[in-house]
C-alpha positions as CSV (number, residue, x, y, z in Angstrom):
1,M,148.9,134.7,119.6
2,S,150.4,131.8,118.2
3,D,147.1,129.9,119.2
4,Q,145.0,132.5,117.2
5,I,147.2,131.7,114.0
6,S,146.9,128.3,114.5
7,D,143.1,128.5,114.7
8,S,143.2,130.8,111.9
9,E,145.1,128.3,109.5
10,K,142.5,125.7,110.7
11,V,139.2,127.7,109.3
12,K,141.5,128.6,106.5
13,S,142.4,125.1,105.4
14,T,138.6,123.6,106.1
15,F,137.0,126.3,104.1
16,D,139.6,126.3,101.3
17,S,138.3,122.4,101.0
18,Y,134.6,123.2,101.7
19,A,134.2,125.7,99.1
20,K,132.2,124.5,96.5
21,K,129.9,122.1,99.0
22,F,129.5,125.4,101.5
23,D,128.3,127.5,98.1
24,A,125.8,125.0,97.1
25,I,123.7,125.5,100.3
26,Y,122.8,128.9,98.5
27,E,121.5,127.2,95.4
28,P,117.6,127.9,94.7
29,S,115.6,125.3,96.2
30,E,114.4,124.0,92.6
31,R,118.0,123.1,91.7
32,K,118.3,120.8,95.0
33,T,117.6,117.0,95.6
34,T,114.5,116.7,97.8
35,F,117.1,115.1,100.5
36,D,119.1,118.8,100.4
37,R,115.6,120.7,100.9
38,W,115.2,118.2,103.8
39,I,118.2,119.1,105.3
40,D,117.6,123.0,104.6
41,T,114.7,122.6,106.9
42,K,115.7,120.7,109.6
43,F,119.4,122.0,110.1
44,R,119.8,125.3,108.1
45,K,117.0,127.7,109.2
46,S,119.1,130.0,110.7
47,M,121.4,130.5,107.7
48,Y,118.3,131.5,105.8
49,L,116.9,133.5,108.4
50,R,120.0,135.7,109.0
51,F,120.3,136.0,105.4
52,E,117.0,137.6,105.2
53,K,117.4,139.8,108.1
54,T,121.1,141.1,106.5
55,L,119.6,142.2,103.4
56,N,116.5,144.3,105.2
57,S,119.2,146.1,107.6
58,I,121.4,146.8,104.6
59,D,118.5,147.6,102.1
60,T,118.6,151.7,103.5
61,K,119.6,154.6,101.9
62,E,122.0,155.1,104.9
63,V,124.3,152.3,103.7
64,Q,126.0,152.6,100.6
65,S,129.1,150.9,101.4
66,V,129.4,147.6,102.7
67,L,132.3,145.5,104.5
68,D,131.8,142.1,104.0
69,I,134.1,140.2,106.4
70,G,134.3,136.4,105.9
71,C,132.5,137.0,102.6
72,G,132.9,133.3,101.6
73,S,131.6,132.5,98.1
74,G,130.0,136.0,97.7
75,R,126.3,134.9,97.9
76,Y,125.8,137.9,100.4
77,A,127.7,140.2,98.2
78,V,125.9,139.8,95.1
79,Q,122.7,140.6,96.8
80,F,124.2,143.7,98.2
81,L,125.2,144.7,94.7
82,K,121.5,144.1,93.5
83,I,120.3,146.9,95.8
84,D,122.9,149.3,94.5
85,K,125.8,149.2,97.1
86,S,129.4,149.0,96.9
87,V,131.0,145.7,98.5
88,T,134.3,145.1,99.9
89,G,134.7,141.5,100.5
90,I,137.2,139.7,102.7
91,D,138.0,136.3,103.4
92,M,141.0,133.9,104.2
93,A,140.3,130.9,101.8
94,E,141.5,131.6,98.6
95,E,139.0,129.2,97.3
96,M,136.0,131.1,98.5
97,I,137.2,134.7,97.3
98,K,137.4,132.9,93.7
99,L,133.9,131.9,94.3
100,A,132.8,135.0,95.4
101,E,134.5,136.8,92.3
102,Q,133.1,134.4,89.8
103,T,129.8,134.9,91.2
104,C,129.8,138.5,91.4
105,Q,131.0,138.8,87.8
106,Q,128.1,136.3,86.8
107,E,125.0,137.6,88.4
108,F,126.2,141.4,88.6
109,P,129.2,142.0,86.1
110,T,128.6,146.0,86.6
111,G,128.6,145.9,90.4
112,N,131.2,148.0,92.4
113,T,133.1,145.3,93.8
114,K,136.7,144.4,95.4
115,F,137.7,141.0,97.3
116,I,140.6,140.6,99.3
117,C,142.2,137.1,100.4
118,D,143.5,137.9,103.8
119,N,143.3,137.5,107.8
120,Y,141.0,140.4,108.5
121,F,142.8,140.6,111.7
122,E,146.2,141.7,109.8
123,H,144.8,143.5,106.7
124,P,144.4,147.3,107.2
125,F,141.7,149.3,105.9
126,N,142.7,153.2,104.9
127,E,138.8,153.9,104.5
128,K,135.5,153.6,106.3
129,F,132.7,151.8,105.4
130,D,128.7,152.4,106.0
131,A,128.1,148.8,107.1
132,A,130.3,145.9,108.4
133,V,128.7,142.2,108.0
134,L,130.4,139.3,109.9
135,M,127.8,136.5,109.2
136,G,128.9,133.2,110.1
137,V,132.5,134.7,111.3
138,F,132.1,134.5,115.3
139,D,131.5,130.9,115.0
140,Y,135.6,130.6,114.2
141,I,136.9,133.5,116.6
142,E,138.2,133.0,120.2
143,D,138.2,136.8,121.1
144,P,135.3,138.0,119.5
145,A,135.8,141.8,121.3
146,R,139.0,142.2,119.4
147,L,137.1,141.5,116.1
148,L,134.3,144.0,116.7
149,N,136.4,146.8,118.1
150,K,138.5,146.6,114.7
151,A,135.4,146.4,112.8
152,K,134.0,149.4,114.7
153,N,137.2,151.6,114.1
154,E,136.4,150.8,110.1
155,T,132.6,151.1,110.1
156,N,130.5,154.5,110.3
157,K,126.8,153.5,110.7
158,M,126.3,149.8,111.3
159,I,127.5,146.3,112.4
160,L,125.6,143.1,111.6
161,G,127.0,139.9,112.9
162,S,125.5,136.1,114.0
163,F,126.8,134.5,116.9
164,P,125.9,130.6,117.1
165,K,124.2,129.7,120.7
166,S,126.2,127.7,123.6
167,E,122.8,125.6,124.2
168,G,121.1,122.9,121.8
169,F,121.6,119.5,120.5
170,L,122.1,120.6,117.2
171,N,124.9,122.5,118.4
172,S,126.5,120.1,120.3
173,I,126.5,117.8,117.5
174,R,127.8,120.7,114.9
175,K,131.0,121.1,117.5
176,I,131.7,117.2,117.0
177,R,131.7,117.6,113.7
178,Y,134.0,120.2,113.5
179,F,136.2,119.0,116.0
180,L,136.7,115.8,114.0
181,K,137.7,118.3,110.9
182,G,140.2,119.9,113.1
183,C,138.3,123.3,112.9
184,P,138.0,125.6,115.8
185,L,134.4,126.1,117.1
186,Y,133.2,129.2,119.5
187,Y,129.6,129.3,121.0
188,H,127.8,132.3,123.0
189,S,125.3,132.8,125.5
190,K,123.0,136.0,125.4
191,E,124.6,137.1,128.5
192,A,127.9,136.8,127.5
193,L,127.1,138.8,124.2
194,D,125.6,141.2,126.2
195,N,128.4,141.9,128.8
196,M,130.8,141.9,125.5
197,L,129.2,144.1,123.7
198,R,129.3,146.5,126.6
199,S,132.7,146.1,127.1
200,C,133.6,147.3,123.6
201,G,131.5,150.3,124.3
202,F,128.3,149.7,122.3
203,K,125.2,151.2,123.5
204,N,122.5,151.1,120.6
205,Y,122.5,147.0,119.6
206,Q,119.9,144.4,119.4
207,I,120.4,140.7,120.2
208,L,117.5,138.9,118.3
209,D,116.8,135.2,118.7
210,N,117.4,133.3,115.2
211,D,116.9,129.9,115.8
212,R,120.3,128.4,116.7
213,E,122.0,131.4,116.7
214,Y,122.0,135.0,117.9
215,F,121.6,137.8,115.1
216,V,123.2,141.1,116.3
217,K,122.6,144.6,114.9
218,I,124.9,147.1,116.2
219,N,124.0,151.1,115.4
220,L,126.9,152.9,115.8
């Protein structure tokens, strides 16, 4: 347990200091420099693909409420609001929560939102949500089954998550960069994901190839 807490603090520290730079990734292409657009094309394809897949999955009448776990700077949350969903976002990084509140207030001030600065593992929810979204979260979780089991107990219909692949040169470079930052990073094989999802009791799920990661959709 002490290792888990230690990892959580490292992740929190990384994203508190990285919040504004991370948020800039989601700026419209026309606001970016030529170099930043090149970086997006070469290294961030999976981020934009997962964004599109998530919105397509959530844009259904069956989903009215969304729990955005590791909500970051609120870029997903504001899009959920625009398709008429209520959103509860939770993130450990205080600077990310501040940006999420600002973004949603500026872009969709009438939206039904709530943001919580806390460790999801330690935060009790007294309600269930139609969908749970965990994008860019499992990268930093040593025990993904524990996280999925908690989300399963707090979700009615759908869980969406992204899992970085264990193979690939760019993923190896990324692991070195995060090691130098002092931030943990965990990768996954498709076989290990399949075994883990089955061990959690999930039967109706998809593991989709998404460039440098897997996009997982679980129907409950």
